C-alpha positions in Angstrom: 1.4 29.1 -25.7 -1.7 29.4 -23.5 -0.9 27.7 -20.3 -4.5 26.5 -19.9 -4.2 24.5 -23.0 -1.5 22.2 -21.8 -2.8 18.8 -20.5 -1.9 18.2 -16.9 -3.9 15.0 -16.6 -4.3 12.3 -19.2 -6.3 9.1 -18.3 -5.9 6.2 -20.8 -8.0 3.1 -20.7 -8.4 3.2 -16.9 -10.0 0.1 -15.5 -10.7 -0.7 -11.8 -12.3 -3.9 -10.6 -13.2 -4.6 -7.0 -12.5 -8.2 -6.1 -14.9 -10.3 -4.0 -17.4 -13.1 -4.3 -18.7 -11.1 -7.2 -16.3 -8.9 -9.1 -17.5 -5.3 -9.5 -16.3 -3.2 -12.4 -16.1 0.4 -11.1 -14.2 1.9 -14.0 -14.7 0.1 -17.4 -11.7 1.5 -19.4 -12.3 5.3 -19.5 -10.1 7.8 -21.2 -10.0 11.6 -21.0 -7.6 14.6 -20.6 -7.8 17.6 -18.4 -6.0 20.8 -19.4 -3.9 22.8 -16.9 -6.1 25.4 -15.1 -9.3 23.8 -16.3 -12.4 23.3 -14.1 -14.2 20.1 -14.8 -17.3 18.4 -13.3 -17.2 14.6 -13.3 -20.8 13.6 -13.2 -22.8 10.4 -13.0 -25.2 8.4 -10.8 -24.1 6.8 -7.6 -22.1 3.6 -8.1 -20.6 4.6 -11.4 -17.1 5.1 -10.2 -16.8 8.8 -9.5 -15.1 8.3 -6.1 -13.0 5.4 -7.4 -11.8 7.6 -10.2 -10.8 10.5 -7.8 -9.0 8.0 -5.5 -7.0 6.7 -8.5 -6.2 10.3 -9.6 -5.1 11.1 -6.0 -2.8 8.1 -5.8 -4.8 6.6 -3.0 -6.1 3.6 -5.1 -4.0 1.6 -7.6 -6.2 0.9 -10.7 -6.5 -2.6 -12.1 -5.2 -1.5 -15.5 -4.6 1.7 -17.6 -2.5 4.8 -17.2 -2.8 8.1 -15.3 -0.3 10.6 -16.7 0.2 13.7 -14.6 2.4 16.2 -16.4 3.5 13.2 -18.5 4.4 10.9 -15.7 2.4 7.7 -15.1 1.6 7.8 -11.4 0.3 4.1 -11.6 4.0 3.1 -11.7 5.0 5.2 -8.7 6.3 3.4 -5.6 4.9 4.2 -2.1 7.5 7.0 -1.4 6.7 8.6 -4.8 3.0 8.4 -4.1 3.3 9.9 -0.7 5.2 12.9 -2.1 2.6 13.2 -4.9 -0.3 13.2 -2.5 1.5 15.7 -0.3 2.6 18.2 -2.9 0.7 17.7 -6.2 -3.0 17.1 -5.2 -5.4 18.6 -2.7 -8.5 16.7 -1.6 -11.9 18.0 -0.6 -14.3 15.4 0.8 -18.0 15.3 1.4 -17.5 14.7 5.1 -15.0 17.6 5.6 -12.2 15.3 7.0 -11.0 17.8 9.6 -9.2 16.6 12.7 -11.7 17.3 15.5 -9.0 17.7 18.2 -7.1 20.4 16.3 -8.0 24.0 15.9 -8.9 25.4 12.5 -5.4 27.0 12.3 -3.8 23.6 13.2 -5.9 21.8 10.6 -4.8 24.1 7.8 -1.2 24.0 9.0 -0.9 20.2 9.3 -0.3 19.4 5.6 2.4 22.0 5.5 4.0 20.4 8.6 4.0 17.1 6.8 5.7 18.9 3.8 8.3 20.2 6.2 7.7 23.8 5.4 9.1 26.5 7.7 6.9 28.1 10.4 7.0 31.5 8.8 5.9 30.1 5.4 3.1 28.2 7.0 1.8 31.2 8.9 1.8 33.4 5.7 -0.1 30.7 3.8 -2.6 30.3 6.6 -3.3 34.0 6.8 -3.7 34.2 3.0 -6.1 31.4 2.8 -8.3 32.3 5.7 -8.7 35.8 4.4 -9.7 34.6 1.0 -12.2 32.1 2.5 -13.5 34.5 5.1 -12.8 32.1 8.0 -10.1 34.1 9.9 -12.4 34.5 13.0 -12.5 30.8 13.5 -8.8 30.1 13.7 -8.8 29.2 17.4 -12.0 27.2 17.2 -12.4 23.4 16.9 -14.3 22.1 13.9 -17.4 21.1 16.0 -18.1 24.8 16.7 -18.5 25.6 12.9 -21.4 25.0 10.6 -21.2 22.5 7.8 -20.6 25.2 5.2 -17.9 26.8 7.4 -16.2 23.4 7.9 -16.1 22.8 4.2 -14.5 26.2 3.6 -11.8 25.2 6.1 -11.4 21.9 4.2 -10.8 23.9 1.0 -8.1 25.8 2.8 -6.5 22.5 3.9 -6.6 21.2 0.3 -4.9 24.4 -0.9 -2.4 24.6 1.9 0.6 23.1 0.1 -0.2 25.0 -3.1 -0.9 21.8 -5.2 -1.5 22.0 -8.9 -4.7 19.9 -8.8 -7.7 20.0 -6.5 -9.9 16.9 -6.4 -13.4 17.5 -4.8 -15.5 14.4 -4.1 -19.2 15.3 -3.6 -18.0 18.5 -1.7 -21.6 19.7 -1.1 -23.2 16.3 -0.3 -23.8 17.3 3.3 -24.9 20.9 2.6 -28.1 22.7 1.8 -28.5 24.6 -1.5 -27.4 28.0 -0.2 -24.2 26.6 1.4 -23.6 24.4 -1.7 -23.6 27.4 -3.9 -21.1 29.2 -1.6 -18.7 26.2 -1.6 -18.9 25.8 -5.3 -18.2 29.5 -5.8 -15.2 29.5 -3.4 -13.8 26.4 -5.2 -14.2 28.0 -8.6 -12.9 31.4 -7.6 -9.9 30.2 -5.7 -8.8 27.7 -8.4 -9.0 30.7 -10.8 -7.1 32.9 -8.4 -4.3 30.4 -7.9 -4.5 28.8 -11.4 -5.3 25.4 -10.1 -6.9 22.5 -12.0 -10.2 21.5 -10.5 -12.1 18.3 -10.7 -15.4 18.0 -8.9 -17.0 14.5 -8.8 -20.7 14.8 -8.1 -24.2 13.7 -9.1 -25.3 17.4 -8.5 -26.1 19.2 -11.8 -25.6 22.5 -9.9 -21.8 21.9 -10.1 -21.8 22.5 -13.9 -22.6 26.2 -13.3 -19.1 26.6 -11.8 -17.1 24.5 -14.2 -16.1 24.8 -17.8 -17.2 21.3 -19.0 -18.4 17.9 -17.9 -17.2 14.3 -18.1 -20.2 12.0 -17.7 -19.5 8.5 -16.3 -21.9 5.8 -17.6 -21.9 2.0 -17.2 -20.1 1.7 -20.5 -17.4 4.4 -20.7 -17.1 8.2 -20.2 -18.5 11.0 -22.3 -16.8 14.4 -22.5 -19.0 17.4 -23.0 
């Protein structure tokens, strides 16, 4: 069987409502599936729930209702310990704002998720060397993030996301702070590395450029979602 055809993520009737003086429906009951190794752009205008959806998929936010099946297991039912392990080992996150620790070197930033996962020093070092070579950032290992450009910092953020060899990479507006040239570079690295390591990639963005680097789109609307 073709490994790419096996669903790794199945979202069923996912609803999220933000409570307040006025309730805001961020996710109105969406359903879709993502195959293993697939690259998908989740597109829609601002305010239509792209970030909310990724946070639910990452186990950061508990949805109001619905199911998120990852390899057949409903992560909505996970307890805090299970969610912590899921976030550490199963998913890697790439944010618009890079989310690098400013007081750590580039090497330490990439190493940190592996320390949390209690991997041995030798394994951590080998993984760092592999990733920085693939992302062409080896010359920055002893630098702090502030000395790097936005595009370079985002390449480091991709290395951090891949450090623990997760099955799923979730990228939330990963080029939102970059110019067109650096955006194209970041998209290309995300696409190529997910192919190289056979990762499943979801890019949440309003940028139509992302579609050039993915295999299909899921369009979020005020009503539901549309798969293309």
